[in-house]
C-alpha positions in Angstrom: 18.2 -43.9 58.3 15.8 -44.5 55.4 16.4 -42.2 52.6 13.3 -40.3 51.2 12.8 -38.8 47.5 10.0 -36.1 47.8 8.4 -35.4 44.5 5.9 -32.7 44.1 5.6 -29.7 41.6 4.2 -27.3 44.3 7.5 -26.5 46.5 5.2 -25.9 49.6 4.0 -29.4 49.4 7.6 -30.8 49.5 8.2 -28.4 52.4 5.4 -29.7 54.3 6.6 -33.3 53.9 10.2 -32.4 54.8 9.1 -30.3 58.0 6.9 -33.7 59.0 10.3 -35.6 58.7 12.8 -33.2 60.2 12.5 -34.1 63.6 12.4 -38.0 62.7 15.8 -40.0 63.4 14.2 -42.6 61.2 14.2 -40.7 57.8 16.2 -38.2 55.9 15.1 -36.3 52.7 18.0 -36.9 50.1 16.6 -35.5 47.0 13.4 -33.6 45.8 12.1 -33.4 42.3 9.3 -31.2 40.9 8.0 -33.4 38.1 8.0 -37.0 37.0 11.0 -36.9 34.6 13.1 -35.4 37.2 11.9 -38.1 40.0 13.1 -41.1 37.5 16.3 -39.2 37.1 16.9 -38.4 41.0 15.6 -42.2 41.8 18.6 -43.4 39.5 21.0 -41.0 41.3 20.1 -41.5 44.7 18.5 -44.8 45.0 16.3 -44.0 47.9 14.7 -46.4 50.1 11.0 -44.7 49.7 9.5 -42.1 47.3 6.6 -39.9 47.9 5.1 -39.0 44.2 2.5 -36.6 43.5 0.0 -37.6 40.8 -0.4 -34.4 39.0 2.6 -32.8 37.6 4.0 -31.3 34.5 6.1 -32.8 32.1 5.7 -36.3 33.1 3.0 -37.2 35.8 3.2 -39.3 38.8 1.5 -42.5 37.4 4.1 -42.4 34.4 7.0 -41.9 36.8 5.8 -44.7 38.9 5.7 -47.1 35.8 9.4 -45.9 34.9 10.8 -46.4 38.7 8.8 -49.5 39.1 10.3 -50.6 35.7 13.9 -50.0 37.1 13.3 -51.3 40.3 10.6 -54.0 41.1 11.3 -53.3 44.7 10.9 -49.7 44.8 8.8 -48.2 47.6 6.4 -45.5 46.4 3.8 -43.9 48.2 1.4 -42.0 46.0 0.0 -38.3 47.2 -3.1 -37.2 45.8 -5.8 -34.5 46.3 -9.3 -35.7 47.2 -11.2 -36.7 44.3 -8.4 -38.8 42.5 -9.4 -42.0 43.5 -9.4 -43.8 40.3 -5.9 -42.6 39.7 -5.0 -43.9 43.1 -6.1 -47.2 42.1 -4.3 -47.1 38.9 -1.2 -46.3 40.9 -1.8 -49.0 43.6 -2.3 -51.6 40.5 1.0 -50.4 38.9 3.1 -50.8 42.2 2.6 -47.9 44.6 2.5 -49.2 48.0 0.4 -46.9 49.6 -1.2 -43.4 49.3 -1.5 -40.1 51.1 -4.2 -37.5 50.7 -3.4 -34.0 50.5 -3.5 -31.8 52.5 -1.1 -33.9 54.5 -1.5 -34.8 58.0 1.7 -35.6 59.9 0.5 -38.9 61.7 -0.8 -40.3 58.4 2.6 -39.4 56.5 4.6 -41.3 59.2 1.9 -44.2 59.3 2.7 -44.7 55.5 6.3 -44.5 55.8 6.4 -46.6 58.9 4.5 -49.5 56.9 7.5 -49.4 54.6 10.3 -49.2 56.9 
């Protein structure tokens, strides 16, 4: 079972991803974070297989958190989550090591497809 860290400042977005994954026997959400600083700490603590990472968050944004996580673990598998209209940020994220991105609002099949590519 793949361990997932879900990072988003909006609790309902974290809940949406957890609900998509709850019926899956392939994935287990082992931790959640609501900002980039917390994401980096939880990554170190839980060593998840995959991270879903929001771009726009307080304290430390997703791009900065991505750079920190990749800096600690070159093999980290991070999927960025973005709202429409953030294409420039998504391209930056891919350049900095993100493996994929999911556009909000989440579609269950797209989330599972992105995770499946990394499994």
